[in-house]
Each structure stands twice: as structure tokens, then as C-alpha cells.
N, C-alpha and C positions, 0 to 999 in steps of 0.2 A: 504493500500500500504506500509506503514511504517513497519507493522508487517511482511509482505511478504519479504520486503527487509532485515529486520533483520534476518529472518529465512534463507534466501538464503546466506546472509553474514556469518552466523554461520556455515552453511553447507559447504561453501567454505573453511572456516578456519579449520573445522574439517578434511575435505579432504586433505588440504595441510599439516596439522599436521600429518595425517596418512602416507602420502607419505614421509615426512621428517623422521619420525620414522622408516619407512621401509628401506629408503635409508641408514640411520645410521646403521641399523642392517646388511645390505648388506656389508657396508664398514667394519664393525666389523668382519664379517665372512671372508672376503678376507684378512683382516689384519692378522687374526690368521693362515690362510692358504697361506701366502705369498710365501712360498717356492714352492708350487705347481704351482704358476704362471710362474715360470721359469724352471719347471721340464720337461725334455724331455719326460719322460714316460707319464705324464699327457697330454701333447700336442699330443703325439702319439695316446692316447685314443680318444681325441677330433677329430683328423683327421680321425681315423678309423671309428668313429661313423658317420662322414659326408660321408665317402666313402660307407658305408653300406646302407645309405639312400639318394642316389643321387637325386632322383626325389623330395622327400619331402624337402630336403635341398635347392634344386634349386628353387622350387616354393616359399619357405619361403623367400629366399634372394631376389627373384624378387619383392615380395610385399614390402619388406623394402626398396630396392633400388629405386623402383618406387616412394615411399613416399618421400624419401629425394631428389630424382631427381625433382619431382614436386615442392617441397618446395623451393629448390635452384633456379629453373628456374623462378618461380613466384616472388620470392624475387628480383632476378636480373632484371626481367622485370619491377617490381615496381620501382626499382632504376632508370632504364632507363626512365620511365615515369616522375619521379621526376626531373631528369636532363633535360628532355624536357620542363617541366614547368618552371624551372629556366632559361632555355635558352630563352623562350618566353618573359621573363621579363628582359633579360640581358641588353637590350639597354636602359632601364630606371630604375630609382630608384623605388623600390617596395613601398615606402612610399610617392610617388609624386602624386600631384593633379594638373591638368591643366584646366583652365577656359578660353574658347575662346569666343570672341565677335561674335554675329551673328545677325539675324533679329527677331523682335518680331512676335509672332503669336497670341497674346492676346491683345485686346484694354485695355488701362490703363490710368486713369487720363486724359481723353480727347485725348490721342494719339491713332492713328489708328494702325492697324496691318501692318506688313511689314516694320517697321521702322528699319533702320540699327543702331546697337549699336557699338560704338567705345570707347575703353578704352583709358585712358591717364595716364601720369606720376603721377597725384594726386591719381588715383585709386591704383596705385602701392604703393605709400607712405602710404595710409590708410590701406592697407592690411597687411603691414609688422608687426605691433604690435599685430595682432589678436591672442588671446589665449582663452582657455576655462577657465571659473571660477572654483574654487575649488582647492583642495590640490594637484591634479595630475599635474597641471601646464602644460598641453599639449598646444603647441603653434606652430606657423610657425617658423621653425628654419632656412630654406633657401628659398629665394624667388627671382624670376627673371621675368621681363617683356620681351616681344618679340614684335618687330616691324616688320610687313610684308612689305617689300619694294615695292612689286608689288601687294599688296592686298591678297597675299596668302603665305603659308609657303614654298612652293617649287618653286624654280626659273625656269623660262622657258628659251627658247633659247635667248631671248633678255637680260637675266641677265647672261652674260658670265663672266668668270674669265680668264684673259689673262696674258701672259708673253712671250716676245720675239717671237711674231708671233704664239704662241700656244694659243688656246682658247677652253674652254669647259664649259658646264652648270653644276655647282655644287650647292647643296643646301646652301643658305646663311642665317645664323641665326644672327639677330641683338638682342643681349641679355645683361643681367647684369652679373656680375662675378659669382653669385651663380648658374648660369646655369650648371656649372661643377658638382654640386651635384645632379642635376636632371637627368643627364645621366651618365651611368656607364662607363665613359671614364677615361683613365689615360694619363697624360702628359708624353710623351716620350722624348721630347727635349724642352728646353726653359720654358715657363710658360703659364698659362691661363690668361684671361683678369683680370684686377684688378680695384679697385675703382678709381685709378688715370686715367685710360683709360676713365672711364665714366665722371669724373669731368672735365678733360682737353680736352675732345672730340678728343682723340688720334685716329689716323688711324692705329690701331693695328689689327692684324688678327691671329687667331689660326686655323690651317688647319689639315686635316686628311691625312693619308699616300697616298691614291689615288691621291689627289690634288698635293702632292709633286712629286709623280712618273710621273704624266703627265706633269707638268710644268718645272721640273728640270731634269738635266742629272744625271745618276747614280753616286753616291758619292758626289754630289754637296750639300753643306750645305745651307738649305733654310732660316735659321734664319738670320734676318736682311735684307733679300731681299724684294724687292717691287714687288707687283702684282697689276693688275687692276681688281677691283671687281665692276661689273656693271657700268663701266666708271669712277670709282674713285680709285686712288692709295691707297693701304694699305701695311703696312710693317708687315711681318710675325714675330711674337714673340714667337710662340710655335707650336709644332706638337703633335697631340694626336693619340691614337689608341683605338680600341674597341675589346675586346677579343671575338673571334668567330663570329663577325658580320662585315665583310668587307664593306658591303653596307652602314652601318652607318658612315663609315669613309669618304664617298664621300660628305663632307660638310665642311664649314668653319664658324667660329664665329668672329663677329666684335662687337664693343661697340654699344649699343642701342642708346646712345646719339649722337654718330657720324653719325649713319645711319639716325636718325631723322633729323639731320642738313643737311647731304649731299644729301639725297633723298627726301627732302621736306616733311618730316613726321611730322613737327611741334612737338607736344608732344604725338602723337598718339601711342597706343599699340594695337596689335591684340590679345594678349594672356597674362595672368598672371598665372605663374606656381610656385608651392612651395612644400616643403616637410614638413612633420608633425612629424618628429622624430619617436618615437616608439608608436605613438597613435594607438588605436584599430580602427576598421572600423567605430564603432559608434562615437568615438571621432573625427575621420577624417571627417565624415559627418557633425558633429556639427560645426567644424571649417569652412568647405566649405559653409555650410548654412549661417554662419555669414558673410563671404566674399561676397557671392552672394547677401545677403540682403543689404550690403553696396552699392554694384554696382547698385542694383535695385532702392535704394533710390536716388542715385545721377543721374542715367540716366533715371529715370521714366519709369520702366517697371515692370511687375508683377513678384515677386520673384519665383512664381510657374511656370512661362513660361519656359518650357524646351528648347525651340528653341532660346530664346533671348540670352542666353549664354549656350554654350555646355560644360558640365563638364565631364572630364575623370578622374575617381577616381581609381588610381592604387591600393590603399590600399584595397578597397572593392573587386576589381577584383582578387588581389593576395590572399586574405583571402578566397574568394569563391573557387578558384582553389585549395588552400591548403586543404579545407574541403573535396572537391571532391576526391582529391588524398589520403586523410586520409581514406576515406571510401573504396577506391579501395585497398589501402595497407592493411587495416584491413581484407577485404574480402580475399585478397591473403593469408595473414598469417593464417586465419581461415581454408581456403580450404586446404592449404599445410599441416598445422598441423593435421587436421583431417585425411588426406590421410596417413600421417606418423604414426599417432596413430593406424590406421587400420592395417598397416604393423606390428607394435609392438604387437598388440593384436594377430595377426596371429602367431608371434613368440611364444607368451605365450601358445597359443593353441597347436602348434606343440611340444613345450617342454612338455606339459601335456601328449600328445600322446607318446612322446619318453619315459617319465617316466613310463607310463603304460606298454609299450613294454619291458622295462628293469627292471621290478619288480623283476624277478628272479636274475638278475645280482646284483641289489642293495641289495637284501636279502643275497646273498653270500658275498658281500663286508662287510655288517654289521656283519655277522656271523664270518667273519675272523678278525673282530676288527676295521673296519672303523667307525669313529665317525660320528654323524649326521652333524657336521660342515664340515667335508671333503666331505660328499655327497652333501650338499648344494653348496659348493664351486665348485665342479665338474660340476653341472648342470648350475650354473651361468656363469662359464667360457665358456662353450659351447655356451650359449645364447649370451654372449657378443661378442664372436668370430664371430658368424653368423651376428649379427646386425652391428658390427663394419665393417666387410668386405663388407657387402651389402651397408652400408652407404657410405663407401669410393667410391665404384663403382658408386652409385647414385650421389654423390658429383662431381666426375670427369665428369660424363655424363652431369649433369646440367651446369657445367662451360663450357664444350665444346660446348653445344648447344647455350649458351649465346654468346660465341665467334663467332659462325656461324651467329647468328642473328645480332650481331654488324657489321659484315662485309657485310651481304647481304641486310639487311633492312636499307634503307636510307630515313629517315624521321625526321623532327624536333620534332615530338611528342615522339619519343623514341630515346634517345641519350645515347650511351655508356652503354648499359645494362650489368651490371656486379654485382657480389656479393662481398661484403667486406670480406677480409680475416678473420677478427675477427668474422663475422657472420657465415662463413663457419666452422671455428674451433668450435664456440659455438654450431652450429647445430650438428656437429659430436660428441662433448662431450655429448650433450643432448641425442643423439641417443644411445651412449654407456650406459649412465645412465638408459635410458628407457629399453635397452636390459637387464641390470642387474636386474631391477625391474620385467621385463617380465619373467625372469628365476627364480626369487626368490620364487614365490608362488608355481610353480611346484616342485622346489627344496625342499621347506619346506614339501610338501606332500611326496616327496621321502624319506626325512630324518625320517619321522614318520612310515615308513614301518616296520612291525614286521617281522624279518628274518624267523621265524618258519612258520608264515602264508604264507609268500611269496613263500617259498620253497614248502609248502604243496599245494598251489594253482597251482603251475606249474607242 
């Protein structure tokens, strides 16, 4: 396998070296003939050749335009899929892990199945310093516990938030200050919860925009105002927003210590959530296993019991989706590039035919004193013109179709499909270079035509 890999690597290097050498020769030829690039006579010849071979030129341009069209559209679609992936994880930090208490399903140390597990503040304190051994130093960098006031995360009709005769059921989160790092929210006004709120059992609340819009009049400042949360008054200290996810704003945050005291929670917690910095999926799993082992030791359940505690590992989920979309993106690039290369090969074949048909003309040119360099430059200029114009049409068509898809297709899996301007420019430049290379080899054959033999054959 190693020998095969070395051979393939050497073949790739040789191929790249050959392409670079050829490209340098093309650049050298065009540099010597730079005046012809702006010559009206030369462009008249190119356009006249195109007019004399309308069908052949049209079919060639269609193949190239289709190649760049497919490449641009697939790249834009891949970009839309990537945006959809990021949107799916927009509400939570991609390096977050949540561990929720549940019921046991495996008998352990004399305890029967079906036993309900409940976390407490000591579990939270023990989990904070967890880190992986070794030089990488991966550890829990932000951590928050959450107390479920009514036994669940989502509040029902009995957990109303009220103010001045208005009442509605919003999600109530009793958390620690680090909860702001677990959700991708931004504070628009005021502040988030802090450690003083926890230590002093303050009745502070941070609310989302829908809560403000429902409870307050337009233009009214909610900061410092009091609201009734599940029968207990809380003062609003901050307002948060979530980009692109209005539903996630229909909730409010209060200090976990205050909730435990006000709603008879003692020191109970229903969930422990934390972030693991830039840890890989393997490192994140190791940290999670350590925390679960601590919980299992303290609450006497089997660490392998998947229902005793439910783990939601965002790191693994995000990496899994990234690998999936990497495969999709690679497939898209390969298919689009192969389609484009097929069009470029078609251009090269057409130029070969054109050179064969124009053998007598090329012989006459050389007999009248045309240099091989000028012959090569003429063929390359025609090839670049065809591929460049076709590429521009394909690029415009691909961008237009992406715009139609963006307006018509409404799904969270594909969001804002579009191609980056730099990618479009790079694809166009690559196509021009490919066109120059496609025309170089037929041009080199034309430059070697013996004028005497060419005239005799005709």
C-alpha cells in the first residue's frame, strides 16, 4: 500500500508539474504577443471564425456553460446546506453537553429498576473541576445546573408569567450564570444573571423579546420592572435575543438558587449542562464519561445505564453532521469539476478540428512570415474567448437559479443558497486558464505545420 501511495503521489506531482510548465509556456506566448490581445484585426478574425462555424461554436459553448452552471449551482446548494446545518445548531453552543436526570433501567447494588434519579447542588460542584489528564488540558470551561420547577423543562398553563392583568405561559429556566454560554443568545439590554444573583438569592429575571412584547406596551422600558413568575415576583434585569430563532426567545431565566428556595426545590437539579471548549468528540466523550461516573457513584446507578441519565452531546452531533456535509461538499465539487472538465476537453477537441480545417490558412500565414508564436497565440485567444464567454453565461445562469431556489424553497435544511463572490471569480479565472490550456496543445500542433506540405495537401 505504501508503494502504491508513493507511486500515485509521484504521478500527481509529475502531472501538476507538467500543467504548471505548460501554463508558464502559455503565459510566455501571450506575453510576447500582447499587442494582438488588443488588436482589432485579431479580434475580427476570432469573431469571423465563430460566425463561420455557428453550430460547432454553439455546441462547444453549451458544454462549457453547462459545466460551470452545474459547478456554481452545486457549490451554492452546498453552501445552503451548510447554512442549514449551522442554523440547526444556532440555538445552542456546538461544544455543549447536557446531562438530564431520569429513571434507572438496570438493577445496581441492590437497587431495583425504575428508581428516579435527582441531581443536587453537590453534583454541580463536583462536576465543575473535571478535566482530562494530559498536556491538552481539555476541561469544562462553562457549567450550569437547571432546576425544573414543575418537574419538567417546559412550563404548563399553571406556570404563568403575569403583569398588570396580562398572563401567558413562557418557558422558565432556573439556571446558573454560565447558562448564557450554553445558548447562543446575546444580551440586548441590561445584563444576564451573575454570581451575586445566585449567592444572594436575588429575584432577578432575564427575558426574551416575546415576553417583553406581550407584557409591556410599545416603547415601555422593561428593565427594573417587576413581573410575577409562577406566583413569585421577579425584577427584570436584562433582555436577550436569538438570531433567526424567535421561538427560542419565548422564555425567561431566573437564578437557580432563588427558584430552589421559592418553589420548594431544596437543592435539587434536573439537569447539568456544560461546554468543553475546543475539545474533539473523543475528548468531549471522555469528559462526559467522567461526569456520568461521578453521578453514578454518588447516586448508585450503573454508569452504562443509558436511561438513568440522558446525555445530549452536541459536540458529537455537530462533528457527525460536519463529516456528512464534508462528504456531500466533496461529492458536489467532484461532480461539478468533472462536468466542467468534460466541457474543457470538448473545447480542446473542437480546436483540434478547427486547426485541421484551417491547415491551408495556417500554411499561408507561415509562408507570409507568421511566426509559430503568433499562430499559437491566435489559437489560444480563440479558445479563451469561447470558454470565457461560455463560463460567464454559465456563471450568470447558476447564480440566477440559486436566487430562484432561495426565494421558492422554504426549508430549514437549505438556507440562503448562494455562491461566494470570491468562489465565482476563482471559478471563472480557473475556466479561463483551462481554456488557455485546452487551446495550447492544438495551437502547438498548428505552429508545427510545414507551409509547403500544407499548401500541397490542399
